[in-house]
N, C-alpha and C positions, 0 to 999 in steps of 0.2 A: 313551516316554511324559515324562520332563526336554520334550524340548523341544517337546510341544507346549504345558507349560508356561510354559515359557519364552516362548511365541508369545503366552498368555493374557498374563502380565505384559503385554511391547510393545505392548497394543491398549487397556489401558484410562492414559487419560495420569489421570496428577497432579491437582491442583489446579496446583500450581507451572508444573508441565508448561500447564497452557490459560491458565495467565494468560502465561507467556511469549507462548502464543500470537497470542493474541489483542492485544498491543504489539506482536510484532511487524509484527500484518495494520495493526492503528488506523493503528502509521507508514506501510508500505509504502502508506498512502491518501493521509493526510494532504500525504506529499513528494509523488504522481501532481498532486493536488489543491491542489501549488503548484507545479511546474513546471508542467501545463494554464493555468491563471492569468496564469502570466509569460508562455507563449505567447500564452495572446487577450491579454492588454495589451497585448501587442505585433507586436500584429494590429492592432486597434482604434489606435495612437499612430500606425501606420505608411498607417492607408486614414486617420483625420486631420490627417495629417501632406502626402498623395495629393492632397483629396479638395480641403486647403487650396491648395493651391500648382494644383488643375488650373481 
């Protein structure tokens, strides 16, 4: 019975835990977007240079 109770307690997240998860997810998304944008800008710059030299 105690084991079952522990499982139930672990499954329900506190408000602080939910906020922490949301913050972490948002940070990951922002970092991915920044990295992706930098890559896109680099591709555009290299394409512009190649197109300009061609």
